[in-house]
N, C-alpha and C positions, 0 to 999 in steps of 0.2 A: 504493499500500499504506500510505497515511497512517493509516488506522484502527488498524493494528498498533502504530505508534509512539505514538498517543494512548492506546491501552490500556495499554501498558507504563508510561506516565507517570501512570497512575491514573484516567484518564477512563473513564466508562461510557457505553454506547450509549443515546442518548435518542431519536433519530428520524433521518429521511432528508431530506436537502436536495438538490434537483435542481440540477445545474450544467451549463452548456453548455461543450462543448469539442470539439476535433477531434484525432483520432489519425491520423497519417500512417503507414500501414503497420502492422505488428504489433510492439509492444515485445518485445525479446528475452526479457524476464522471463516473458512469457506463453508463449512457445515453450518456455522452459526448464521451467516448472512442468508444462506439458502432457507433455513428455518424461519428467519425473521421476515424475509420477503413473503414466504408462504403464509405466515400468520397475518401479515399486513394485508395481503390480498383477501384472505379468508374473512377477516373482520370487515373489510369494506363491502363484501358481497355475501355476508352471512344470511341475508334475507332473500337472496335470489335462488332460483331453482337451478343451480349449477353444481353438478356432482362430478367429482374427480376422485376415483378410488384407487388405492394401491399404487401411488406414484412415487418415483424415486427422484432425488435431487441430483442435478447436474450443473456444471459451471463451465464457463468459457472465458478465457482472457481475450478480450475483443481484438487485440492485435494478432491473435492466432486464427482468426476466421479464415476458413479455407477459400481458395479460389478455384478449387477443383470440382466444378459442378457445371451442369448444362444450363446456360443462360437462355431463358425463353424469350424469343423476339416479341416485342410489343408488350412486354410485362413491366409494370412499374408500381410503386406504392406512393400514396399521398397521405399526408397527415390530416386527421379530422379536425377541422377548425370552425365549422359552422353547423347549423342545425340540419341543413339538407344532407350533409355527409354523416351526421349522427344517425339519421334514419337509414341511410344506406348501410352503414356499418352494422347497425343493430339487426337489420333484416337478414344479413348474411350470418351474423353471430348466433342469432336465434335458431336458424336452421342447423347450424353446425353443432350447437350445444343442446339442441332439442329443448329449448325453453318452452314450457307449456303455455298454451294460449292465454290462460288466465293470468300469467305472470309477465307477459310481454310488455304490457303498459308500464308496470313498475320498473322493469329492467331498462326500458328506453328512457324513462324519466331519470333513473340513476345515472346512466351514461351521459345524458344531456347535462345534468348538474355538474358532473365531473369536468366535461369539456368546457363549460362556461366558467368554471372556477379558475381564476388566474393563478392561484396558489396550488393547483392540483399537481400531484407527482406522477400522474398518468399521461401518456401520449398514445393516442389511438391511430391506427393506420388502416387504409383500405387498399387492397391490391387490385390493380386493373389489368385486364388482358385485352389489348387492342380497344381500349376505351370502355370496356364492360367491367363493372365491379364483380370480383370473383372470390376475394379472400379478405380476412381480417387478421390483425395482430395488435399487440399492445405492449408498451414498455411501462414499468412501474419503478420509479426511483426509490431506493432504500430511504426510509424516513430519517436515518441518521448518517448516511454515508452517500454523498453525491456522486461517488465513483462506481456505485453498484446499482444495477438495474435488473428487474425480473422480466422475463418474457412470458406473456400470457395471451389468452384469447386467440389462439391460433385456429383458424377455421377456414375451410374451403367449400365452395358450393359443390353439392354432390355431382353435378353434371360435368365438372372439370377436374375431378379427382384422378389420381394416378397418372398425371401428365407433368409432374414436377412443379406444379403451382405452389404446393405447400413448401417445398424446399426453397424455392425462389422467394417466397414471402418471408420465411425465416431469415434468409441471408440478407435481403434488402433491409429488413427491420434492424438486423444487427449492424449493418453498415450505418444506419441512422444513429444507433446507440454509440458507435465509435465516434461519429462526427460530434455527438453531444458530450464527448469525453468520458463516457462510462468505460471503466477499465475492466470490470467484471460483469458478465451477464449470467444469471442463473435461471434455471427452469425446473419444473416438476413434471415428470413425464411417465406415462405408463410403460411397462416393460417392452411391449411390442413396438414402441417408437424409439427405443434407445439407439438402435443402429442408425436411424436417420440423423439424430443429433451427434452421434459419434463421428459420422462422416463430415459433419460440418465443423467439428473441432471440440465439441463438448466432452467433458470428462465426468465420470460418476463421483459425486461427493458424499452422498448418504443414501442408504436404502431404508425405506420406511413405508408403512401403510398409512395413508392419510385420507381424509375425506373433507372436501370443501363443499359446504351447503350454500 
């Protein structure tokens, strides 16, 4: 976490230097921030009908994001900054997370309030394929560490799945995280998705069963 100390001393980011090192096991700090982000997200959406069972924690040093992937022509992401995009984001997310009809209005209102809050630690993104909205993602800044972010609400429309849209959404969102000077990105993922995140550069930090309601 040395960049944080340098920033507090008045230094500004100039570039990236590659260093070689070996980490034995997982530093406790990485486990802690993953748990803290998970709890932060859980508390914010505890009243929503979003269930994630048996997920493991993973982390990525954003400078280590892979460039070994198939870039999809015509795909890009845009940050959600107005109400029109809130509704687009929520429509895709509700389908991806199977938010029951009775809960959709409350879910949309929750996202709307977060987007309109200038002090919010969330950044929402919509993925577009040739101008059509097809995916969602979200970054959640750690409440006490501005260099750590969580990756959440990854969703792709059913009709465009298995085409690499999900991977491109993750990578483009992480590129935004790097631009915003997040040094560590963490996720909670089901076992069947670990290989996807491993290929992107994520490493396992902690294995645990969890439920977010």
